[in-house]
Each structure stands twice: as C-alpha cells, then as structure tokens.
Backbone as a ProteinNet text record, in pm:
[ID]
protein_1_A
[PRIMARY]
MNYSNVIGFILLISFVFQVFSGLFLSIYHDSFYTIAFDPVVYIMHDVNIGWFIRLYHCLGATLFNFFLLIHWIRGAWIGFRVIETKIHSIWVSGWLIFSLCLIEGFLGYILNWGQMSFWGITVMINIVSILPFFGRILSELIWCTSNVIINRIYVFHFVIGFLIILVILLHIFFLHTFSSSIPLLNNSTTILLSLMPIFWKDVFSSLIIIDNMA
[TERTIARY]
2872.5	2710.4	2681.8	2653.5	2571.2	2511.2	2424.8	2315.8	2393	2521.1	2574.2	2543.4	2551	2535.8	2396.3	2310.8	2210.1	2191.2	2201.4	2178.4	2136.6	2283.3	2278.2	2103.4	2046.7	1902.7	1831.1	1838.3	1713.9	1735.7	1832.1	1805.5	1777.2	1765.9	1730.6	1580.3	1514.6	1376.6	1316.1	1407.8	1335	1327.2	1416.3	1457.1	1287	1320.1	1189.5	1057.6	1040.6	878.1	901.3	1020	993.5	1024.2	1016.1	959.3	825.4	815.9	658	580.5	568.6	533.3	532.7	658.9	665.7	582.7	546.8	524.8	345.5	288.7	185.4	179.6	261.9	241.5	267.8	327.8	350.4	239	99	-17.7	-81.6	-50.3	-176.1	-75.1	74.1	156.2	110.3	80.9	55.1	210.4	280.3	418.6	358.2	227	197.7	216.5	314	360.7	270.9	174.7	54.2	-31.9	-80.7	-111.9	-54	68.4	212.1	180.6	143.9	134	4.6	-116.2	-253.9	-259.6	-217.8	-182.9	-135.1	-54.2	10.8	-129.7	-217.2	-320.4	-444.1	-453.1	-598.4	-505.8	-395.2	-383.6	-389.7	-363.2	-359.7	-491.1	-575.3	-730.9	-846.5	-790.5	-925.9	-891.2	-774.8	-726.8	-748.7	-772.4	-793.8	-652.6	-651	-467.2	-416.9	-426	-316.1	-223.8	-243.7	-199.5	-67.6	-125.6	14.5	62.9	68.4	149.5	291.5	169.7	305.3	389.5	293.2	395.4	516.7	452.7	554.8	708.5	627.5	801	857.8	795.1	867.6	961.7	894	976.7	1018	1011.4	1100	1226.8	1192.7	1317.9	1481.8	1391.7	1420.7	1508.8	1464.3	1524.8	1629.5	1579	1687.6	1813.4	1794.4	1980.1	2045.2	1966.1	2001.6	2087.9	1987	2106.2	2179.8	2144.3	2271.2	2382.9	2420.2	2510.7	2595.8	2494.9	2499.5	2642.7	2525.8	2621.4	2747	2731.3	2853.2	3023.7	2948.2	3055.4	3112.8	3023.4	3051.3	3148.1	3120.2	3204.3	3318.1	3343.4	3425.8	3565.9	3512.5	3580	3655.4	3536.5	3608.3	3721	3683.3	3784.2	3929.3	3925.7	4046.4	4121.3	4067.3	4122.1	4102.2	4056.4	4093.9	4089.6	4217.8	4237.4	4318.9	4186.7	4210.3	4143.1	4243	4196.5	4088.2	4025.9	3895.2	3796.7	3811.8	3627.2	3666	3770.7	3712.4	3604.5	3525.4	3438.5	3337.4	3327.9	3207.4	3237	3305.4	3316.5	3246.5	3360.2	3267.3	3128.6	3061.2	2939.4	2867.1	2920.4	2866.4	2844.4	2970.7	2962.5	2886.3	2851.9	2773.4	2645.9	2599.4	2440.9	2408	2546.7	2502.3	2500.4	2526.5	2580.2	2483	2383.4	2280.7	2163.5	2161.6	2077.3	2030.6	2138.6	2147.9	2112	2126.5	2048.3	1900.1	1905	1728.8	1666.3	1671.9	1635	1593.6	1702.5	1682.2	1571.2	1604.8	1450.8	1356.6	1360.2	1223	1186.9	1275.5	1237.5	1164.4	1184.5	1156.3	1036.7	1003.2	851.9	722.7	712.4	655.8	593	703	661.2	659.8	668.9	653.6	711.4	727.3	824.3	973.8	965.6	1102	1153.1	1101.8	1142.5	1201.3	1116.9	1153.3	1312.9	1278.5	1419	1545	1543.3	1594.9	1676.8	1540.5	1633.7	1704.8	1698.5	1733.9	1870.3	1913	1989.7	2099	2031.9	2129.1	2182.9	2102.6	2100.8	2242.8	2213.3	2344.1	2439.4	2448.5	2566.2	2660	2546.7	2602.1	2672.8	2627.7	2662.3	2782.2	2813.2	2926.7	3097.5	3012.5	3084.7	3193.1	3326.4	3390	3339.2	3346.1	3333.1	3174.2	3147.4	3014.6	2893.9	2936	2842.6	2717.9	2730.6	2639.1	2580.8	2615	2497.1	2424.7	2483.2	2420.9	2302.5	2325.7	2215.7	2090	2146.6	2043.1	1951.1	2067.9	1975.3	1819	1853.7	1750.2	1635.8	1719.5	1648	1629.2	1467.5	1381.6	1250.4	1188.5	1059.7	990.5	891.1	859.1	797.2	686.6	667.2	769.5	843	934.8	1046.4	1068.1	1145.3	1108.2	963.7	932.6	915.5	876.2	852.5	1042.7	1115.1	1184.3	1271	1289.6	1285.1	1224.9	1077.7	985.1	1093.8	1121.8	1198.1	1351.4	1380.4	1548.3	1519.2	1382.2	1393.7	1327.7	1231.8	1185.6	1297.3	1381.9	1498.3	1595.3	1632.4	1736.7	1706	1599.5	1553.3	1584.9	1540.2	1591.5	1739.3	1782	1934.9	1977.4	1911.5	2011.2	1956.2	1852.3	1786.4	1915.3	1907	2082.8	2199.7	2216.1	2366.9	2383.6	2237.6	2205.3	2227.3	2182.6	2200.2	2367.8	2460.3	2557.7	2666.3	2620.8	2671.3	2658.1	2542.7	2524.9	2580.3	2603.9	2675.2	2836.2	2878.3	2999.4	3038.6	2921.2	2985.4	2972.4	2849.9	2870.5	2958.7	3014.9	3103.5	3280.3	3274.7	3389.1	3454.7	3341	3382.3	3331.7	3222.1	3098.9	3199.2	3155.3	3251.6	3112.9	3028.7	2969.7	2943.5	2999.2	3011	2873.1	2785.9	2757.7	2747	2858.3	2906.5	2933.1	2881.1	2923.6	2862.4	2886.4	2784.9	2718	2790.6	2802.7	2620.8	2590.4	2483.1	2469.6	2550.7	2540.2	2502.1	2550.3	2455.5	2354	2220.5	2123.4	2076.7	2227	2201.5	2256	2333.4	2386	2389.4	2254.8	2212.2	2069.1	2019.9	1886.3	1873.2	2004.5	2015.9	2017.1	2124	2137	1997	1915.4	1817.6	1674.3	1633.3	1569.5	1613.2	1732.6	1804.7	1728.6	1798.5	1756.5	1646.4	1483.8	1365.6	1353.3	1409	1307.3	1385.2	1472.9	1540.4	1426	1426.8	1358.7	1190.9	1158	1042.4	966.5	1086.3	1130.6	1134.1	1172.4	1219.2	1042.9	1023	886.4	789.5	750.4	686.6	695.4	798.2	823	745.8	794.7	773.6	586.8	548.3	390.2	325.9
-2182.8	-2133.3	-2254.4	-2282	-2410.8	-2395.4	-2471.3	-2456.3	-2362	-2345.1	-2301.2	-2156.9	-2127.6	-1933.9	-1885.1	-1987.6	-1925.9	-1916	-1926.7	-1960.1	-1812.6	-1694.4	-1558.4	-1512.2	-1513.8	-1504.7	-1550.3	-1674.4	-1737.5	-1630.9	-1614.2	-1506.9	-1381.6	-1354.3	-1211.7	-1219.3	-1331.5	-1353.9	-1337.8	-1427	-1490.5	-1407	-1253.6	-1198.3	-1053.3	-1049.5	-959.3	-1044.9	-1131.2	-1203.2	-1177.5	-1168.5	-1177.7	-1013.5	-913.9	-781.3	-724.2	-836.3	-794.1	-863.6	-965.4	-1020.5	-997.9	-923.9	-866.2	-759.3	-651.7	-560.7	-556.1	-674	-717.5	-732.8	-847.1	-850	-723.2	-618.9	-485	-407	-470	-377.8	-399	-576.7	-604.8	-590.3	-562.5	-532.4	-458.3	-507.3	-446.9	-439.2	-291	-335.9	-345.1	-310.9	-275.3	-479.2	-467.3	-594.5	-681.5	-615.7	-709.2	-809	-716.9	-783.9	-807.9	-837.5	-829.2	-930.3	-1041.2	-1187	-1232.6	-1078.8	-1163	-1115.5	-1020	-1003.4	-1134	-1218.2	-1389.8	-1476.7	-1446.8	-1523	-1461.7	-1326.7	-1269.5	-1316	-1296.7	-1285.5	-1449.5	-1517.5	-1702.7	-1788.4	-1714.1	-1730.4	-1689.2	-1541.6	-1466.6	-1354.2	-1373.5	-1275.2	-1368.1	-1332.7	-1431.2	-1414.9	-1536	-1579.6	-1572.9	-1473	-1427.6	-1584.1	-1708.6	-1800.7	-1833.3	-1794.3	-1865.5	-1713	-1636.1	-1536.3	-1498.1	-1530.6	-1585.1	-1691.2	-1769.5	-1916.4	-1867.7	-1816.4	-1789.7	-1721.6	-1587.2	-1508.3	-1638.4	-1700.8	-1789.7	-1840.6	-1957.3	-2067.4	-1989.9	-1855.7	-1801.5	-1781.7	-1712.1	-1631.7	-1762	-1909.1	-2055.6	-2026.7	-2040.4	-2080.2	-1955.1	-1863.1	-1723.4	-1783.8	-1761.1	-1876.6	-1936.3	-2025.9	-2181.9	-2181.5	-2058.3	-2028.5	-1940.8	-1900.6	-1759.6	-1834.9	-1950.3	-2024.1	-2066	-2153.5	-2184.3	-2122.9	-1972.8	-1868.8	-1830.5	-1825.4	-1805.2	-1905.9	-2028.4	-2134.3	-2126.9	-2110.7	-2120	-1994	-1866.9	-1734.7	-1821.2	-1816.8	-1841.7	-1954.5	-2096.4	-2136.1	-2047.3	-1978.3	-1897.4	-1809.5	-1795.3	-1657.1	-1716.6	-1856.2	-1906.5	-1937.9	-2014.4	-2036.8	-1924.1	-1757.5	-1663.2	-1561.2	-1479.2	-1397.9	-1259.5	-1160.1	-1051.9	-949	-873.8	-678	-677.4	-651.3	-589.8	-681.2	-775.8	-815.5	-850.1	-770.4	-742	-662.7	-504	-509.3	-561.4	-704.8	-804.7	-867.3	-923.3	-978.6	-923.1	-763.4	-705.6	-690	-666.6	-631.9	-734.7	-832.7	-1017.2	-1010.7	-992.6	-1039.2	-903.9	-762.9	-702.7	-741.4	-804.5	-868.1	-934	-1064	-1179.5	-1138.4	-1003	-994.8	-929.9	-818.7	-766.1	-891.3	-990.8	-1052	-1180.7	-1208.9	-1240.2	-1165.5	-1002.3	-928.9	-904.4	-914.7	-882.9	-1062.6	-1154.4	-1251.2	-1292.4	-1253.1	-1212.7	-1164.8	-1017.1	-953.2	-973.3	-1065.4	-1063.1	-1218.4	-1291.5	-1393.8	-1319.7	-1225.5	-1161	-1062.4	-1038.7	-911.1	-1043.3	-1181.4	-1229.4	-1239.5	-1176.1	-1185.3	-1293.5	-1391.3	-1537.9	-1571.8	-1703.6	-1682.4	-1703.9	-1792.9	-1769.5	-1660.8	-1602	-1407.5	-1370.8	-1366.5	-1291.1	-1351.6	-1463.3	-1519.6	-1521.6	-1524	-1488	-1340.7	-1240.1	-1083.4	-1094.1	-1144.9	-1125	-1165.7	-1305.1	-1370.1	-1327.7	-1205.5	-1150.2	-1047	-961	-863.4	-844.2	-997.2	-993.9	-1039	-1080.5	-1060.5	-966.4	-832.5	-755.4	-692	-667	-589.3	-636.9	-700.2	-723.2	-679.4	-637.4	-597.5	-446.2	-445.8	-316.6	-215.4	-108.2	76	90	10.9	54.4	-24.9	-168.1	-251.9	-208.1	-146.7	-105.4	-34.6	121.4	163.8	100.6	-5.8	-22.2	-140.3	-178.5	-239.4	-199.5	-78.4	8	65.4	73.7	138.2	56.7	-74.7	-168.3	-217.6	-224.2	-317.2	-224.9	-180.3	-90.2	-109.7	-58.9	-129.6	-178.6	-334.5	-415.3	-330.5	-234.2	-157	-104.1	-53.7	45.1	-84.3	-176.3	-223	-367.5	-379.7	-402.2	-328.1	-146.2	-94.1	-66.5	-70.8	-21.5	-149	-243.1	-359.3	-415.3	-354.3	-363.6	-219.4	-133.4	-32.9	-108.5	-150.3	-194.7	-282.6	-381.9	-471.7	-418.4	-319.8	-237.5	-188.6	-137.1	0	-120.8	-227.8	-277.7	-366.6	-407.6	-467.8	-388.3	-252.6	-177.7	-151.8	-163.6	-140.6	-214	-404	-491.8	-460.2	-413.4	-399.3	-304.7	-190.6	-87.2	-207.7	-264.9	-326.9	-476.8	-521.8	-651.6	-508	-404.7	-295.2	-296.8	-319.3	-208.3	-364.5	-501.4	-606	-659.8	-633.7	-654.8	-570.1	-464.6	-349.2	-371.6	-427.1	-486	-590.7	-730.2	-794.5	-801.2	-743.5	-724.4	-599.7	-514.4	-449	-496.1	-558	-605.5	-770.4	-840.5	-987.4	-1069.9	-966.6	-1047.5	-1087.6	-1191.6	-1178.3	-1101.8	-1063.5	-978.9	-830.8	-781.5	-618.4	-539.2	-446.2	-353.7	-292	-212	-179.5	-170.3	-271.7	-331.3	-284.2	-233.6	-136.1	-311.9	-387.9	-481.2	-542.7	-559.8	-594.3	-741.3	-841.5	-992.7	-966.4	-857	-911.3	-922.9	-923.4	-981.6	-1097.5	-1180.9	-1332.2	-1362.2	-1327.3	-1407.9	-1415.3	-1298.2	-1327	-1420.2	-1460	-1517.6	-1655.1	-1681.7	-1824.9	-1821.7	-1749.9	-1751.3	-1681.3	-1616.1	-1554.1	-1645.7	-1745.6	-1817.6	-1977.9	-1995.2	-2099	-2024.3	-1912.9	-1837.6	-1814.4	-1812.9	-1845	-1951.4	-2085.4	-2182.8	-2271.1	-2201.3	-2268.2	-2204.1	-2051.5	-1991.6	-2032.1	-2105.5	-2142.4	-2266.1	-2341.6	-2506.7	-2434	-2358.5	-2371	-2277.4	-2182.5	-2114.4	-2225.2	-2326.1	-2361.7	-2517.8	-2575.7	-2676.5	-2593.3	-2456.1	-2363.9	-2339.5	-2313.3	-2333.3	-2453.6
-4334.5	-4242	-4193.6	-4101.6	-4055	-3918.2	-3853.4	-3772.8	-3648.1	-3582.3	-3472.8	-3462.5	-3619.1	-3643.5	-3609.2	-3590.4	-3604.5	-3464.2	-3377.4	-3243.1	-3200.3	-3248.4	-3234.4	-3279.4	-3360.2	-3433.1	-3345.8	-3305.8	-3190.3	-3085.4	-3007.9	-2944.1	-2942.5	-3015.3	-3103.2	-3083.3	-3146.6	-3176.8	-3011.7	-2919.8	-2836.1	-2695	-2709.7	-2674.6	-2720.6	-2831.5	-2900	-2806.3	-2842.6	-2794.1	-2603.9	-2551.5	-2446.5	-2419.2	-2456.2	-2457.7	-2439.9	-2565.7	-2589.8	-2460.2	-2441.7	-2343.8	-2232.8	-2199.4	-2015.3	-2048.4	-2205	-2179.3	-2160.3	-2184.8	-2165	-1998.8	-1989	-1791.9	-1710.2	-1795.2	-1706.2	-1656.7	-1774	-1740.4	-1681	-1533.3	-1459.7	-1321.2	-1328.2	-1236.2	-1136.5	-1010.5	-894.7	-805.9	-770.6	-667.3	-542.6	-462.1	-333.8	-260	-146.4	-147.8	-70.3	-28.6	17.4	-87.9	-189.2	-318.5	-448.1	-382.6	-540.5	-657.3	-541.9	-594.7	-597.3	-601.3	-653.3	-816.4	-875.6	-1012.6	-1120.9	-1047.3	-1092.2	-1112.2	-1031.8	-947.2	-1082.8	-1092.9	-1233.5	-1347.6	-1385.5	-1538.6	-1533.7	-1490.2	-1485.3	-1528.6	-1414.7	-1445.4	-1527.1	-1512.6	-1543.9	-1690	-1698.1	-1817.9	-1936.1	-2069.1	-2221.4	-2251.1	-2251.4	-2287.2	-2184.7	-2088.8	-1957.1	-1953.3	-1946.8	-1878.2	-1976.1	-2104.7	-2207.8	-2195.4	-2199.3	-2178.4	-2076	-1950.3	-1844.9	-1856.4	-1883.7	-1927.7	-2012.4	-2099.3	-2245.7	-2192.8	-2125	-2019.6	-1945	-1853	-1760.1	-1856.2	-1937	-1981.3	-2117.9	-2198.2	-2269	-2204.5	-2072.3	-2012	-1974.1	-1942.7	-1959.7	-2070	-2161.8	-2328.3	-2360.3	-2346.8	-2390	-2334	-2145.4	-2067.9	-2167	-2175.3	-2241.8	-2371.1	-2482.1	-2634.3	-2559.3	-2460.9	-2408.1	-2381.6	-2264.4	-2276.2	-2349.4	-2484	-2601.2	-2669.4	-2669.6	-2811.8	-2704.8	-2575.3	-2537.9	-2588.8	-2525.5	-2559	-2647.2	-2787	-2889.9	-2931.1	-2875.3	-2912.6	-2837.9	-2691.8	-2631.4	-2692.7	-2756	-2896.2	-2986.1	-3059.5	-3183.4	-3129.4	-2995.9	-2946.6	-2908.3	-2859.5	-2868.9	-2980.5	-3069.2	-3202	-3279.5	-3320.3	-3347.4	-3234.1	-3232.6	-3150.1	-3281.2	-3278.9	-3322.3	-3221.1	-3228.9	-3158.8	-3232	-3365.8	-3409	-3347.9	-3258.2	-3251.6	-3067.9	-3031.5	-2895.6	-2846.5	-2972.4	-2898.8	-2883	-2992.1	-3009.1	-2868.6	-2775	-2689.4	-2570.5	-2540.4	-2476.2	-2450.2	-2578.7	-2561.5	-2517.5	-2584	-2531.1	-2376.5	-2320.4	-2159.5	-2118.1	-2160.8	-2111.9	-2138.6	-2242	-2263.7	-2142.7	-2161.5	-2062.5	-1947.1	-1868.2	-1715.3	-1723.3	-1793.5	-1788.4	-1774.4	-1841.1	-1852.8	-1775	-1648.4	-1570.3	-1423.9	-1388.7	-1355.9	-1397.6	-1488.8	-1539.5	-1532	-1555.3	-1543.9	-1333.2	-1313.8	-1108.1	-1080.3	-1106.5	-1077.9	-1123.8	-1276.6	-1284	-1180.9	-1169.4	-1033.3	-911.8	-882.6	-768.5	-805.8	-893.4	-912.4	-863.3	-852.6	-823.4	-677	-604.5	-454.5	-340.6	-430.5	-320.3	-237.5	-157.2	-25.8	-127.4	-219.9	-257.1	-311.2	-370.2	-423.6	-327.6	-181.3	-99.8	-20.6	-13.8	45.9	-34.2	-189	-282.8	-295.6	-229.8	-267.6	-155.2	-36.1	121.2	120.2	4.1	28.8	-115.1	-168.3	-281.1	-194.6	-121.2	-68.4	38.4	156.9	209.7	147.9	35.9	-61.7	-130.3	-168.4	-217.1	-75	11.9	140.5	168.2	125.9	180.3	116.8	-7.5	-94.4	-84.3	-70.4	-8.4	-69.8	13.8	-50.4	-64.2	-180.5	-186.4	-151	-142.8	-119.5	25.6	143.5	221.2	178.3	53.6	3.6	-127.7	-217.1	-306.8	-224.9	-84.3	-42.6	-3.6	82.3	118.7	18.5	-84.6	-226.1	-292.9	-273.8	-268.6	-199.3	-79	38.7	128.4	123.9	175.2	257.2	275.2	315	184.5	225.5	106.8	2.7	46.8	-28.9	-163	-127.8	-178.9	-253	-208	-262.2	-381.8	-427	-534.3	-662	-579.8	-698.5	-777	-700.6	-726.2	-824.4	-792.2	-854.2	-1021.3	-998.4	-1139.4	-1196.6	-1177.2	-1203.5	-1325.6	-1218.9	-1269.3	-1360	-1327.7	-1430	-1603.2	-1604.1	-1660.7	-1769.4	-1675.1	-1757.6	-1777.1	-1732.1	-1766.3	-1904	-1924.8	-2020.5	-2205.2	-2154.6	-2296.7	-2293.2	-2187	-2205.6	-2256	-2263	-2287.7	-2455.6	-2501.4	-2685.7	-2704.6	-2658.9	-2679.8	-2723.4	-2630.8	-2643.9	-2709.3	-2723.5	-2824.2	-2997.4	-3039.4	-3099.9	-3119.5	-3027.3	-3018.7	-3079	-3027.1	-3042.2	-3156.6	-3257.9	-3378.6	-3478.4	-3441.2	-3544.3	-3537.4	-3426.8	-3441.6	-3471.2	-3492.2	-3573.3	-3651.7	-3728.4	-3893.6	-3953.3	-3817.4	-3918.2	-3896.1	-3804.7	-3776.7	-3755.8	-3790.4	-3795.7	-3909.1	-3951.2	-4044.5	-4217.9	-4255.4	-4399.7	-4472.7	-4459.2	-4530.6	-4450.3	-4448.2	-4349.2	-4397.1	-4274.8	-4369.3	-4436.7	-4425.9	-4538	-4615.3	-4680.2	-4809.4	-4933.2	-5002.7	-5101.3	-5237.3	-5220.1	-5295.8	-5427.2	-5474.6	-5544.8	-5473.4	-5454.9	-5438.8	-5274.7	-5228.3	-5029	-5013.1	-5087.5	-5096	-5102	-5249.3	-5276.8	-5167.3	-5128.2	-4999.2	-4852.2	-4807	-4729.7	-4707.8	-4824.2	-4856.5	-4795.7	-4821.3	-4760.4	-4604.3	-4552.5	-4402	-4343.7	-4388.3	-4316.8	-4363.1	-4456.1	-4422.6	-4353.9	-4298.3	-4235.1	-4071.9	-4096	-3933.6	-3931.5	-4013.4	-3973.3	-3937.5	-4040.8	-4032.6	-3893.8	-3815.7	-3702	-3583.1	-3567.1	-3481.9	-3484.1	-3623.3	-3597.1	-3532.7	-3524	-3491.2	-3351	-3302.6	-3114.8	-3062.3	-3151.5	-3076.1	-3109	-3217	-3226.1	-3090.7	-3066.3	-2926.5	-2811.4	-2800.3	-2664.8	-2661.3	-2794.1	-2774.6	-2781
[MASK]
++++++++++++++++++++++++++++++++++++++++++++++++++++++++++++++++++++++++++++++++++++++++++++++++++++++++++++++++++++++++++++++++++++++++++++++++++++++++++++++++++++++++++++++++++++++++++++++++++++++++++++++++++++++

C-alpha cells in the first residue's frame, strides 16, 4: 500500500464535493440566453460565500481531471504488467467514467454562456456534425435556438453527473470484487483491522488536497 493507491479515494472525495457544490450553483442557474451570465455575477458578488462555492467548483473540476489522468496512467501501467480477464470490467467502467467526465467538464464550461463558451460549443457542434450516419441528427439535437441549447446543456450536465455516480459505484464494486486483496464478499473478522491503515492514509491525503484548494 503506497500513496499511488490513494488517488482513487481522492477522486471519489473530489467528485462528491463537485456534486454538492454543483447542486448549490444549480439553485441560481438561469438558462435564458440573454441573462445566462448574470447568475455567475450574482453568485460571485451577492450570495454569501457564493464566490467560494463557484471557484471551488471550477478549480475542483480541474483538480479532478488532473488526478483522473494520474489514476488512468497508473491503471494503464498496471494493466500492461498484469493481464487478467477478470479485471476487464474495471478497465471498461474506468474508461466510461473517463469519457463521461470529459463530456461533463465540457458541458459545464458551456453553461456560463460567455464568449468562449459560445465559440466552444460552436466548434464542438461543427465537429460532431461531420460524424457519419448520426452526426447531423446529434448536432441538430443539441444545436437549436440560443435559449433551448442552454436548457439542453444544463439537463445533459445534470443527468450525466448522476450517471457518473452510478458508474463510479460499479467501478468500486468491480474493483473490490475482482481485483482487491480484501474483496467485499470476504467475511473475515480481520477485514476491519486490515482496512483501517488504508482508510486513514486515504483520509490524510484527501485532507491535504482539500486544504490546499481552500
């Protein structure tokens, strides 16, 4: 057990904070395109500690993606060294989390509806539209009038967040069922004593990361 093993726990804690800070920000969200940026100004200047919640949500997303990349590199390294059929489900669920997080981050970037957000979604829709078969249908599903597109992006951002939670739970289940040295179905009375040092190391590392962000 070394500190490279705590990255997954740091990711879990970071994502939990992202969910709660995102739920707080969603209270003030307005999807009407002419005033979509106004709630950002209101949160930053008028809401009590709103500036902290919003900046934490933005910086937390960057931190989450950073540790997600490190976690992916570590998983790829272990995958090249240990090839086992039973851990394919861990890799598949991990790749799904990685893909969904990329989409989630991009959609969250668009919700501010500033100049960079507008041109970002414009470029992305143009890329999607050249995909064969379903590219045009998908681009028309997302790209509509300004007011409708913000509504749809908000819904996608919200729903994908909860979908990521579901896949994370599956990822943890697969990990501790097929790959962990202490599987979930183990009924040993020593499992608690074995998990406590790992748990405290996870908590210690997470507190350091959270303290540095604050």
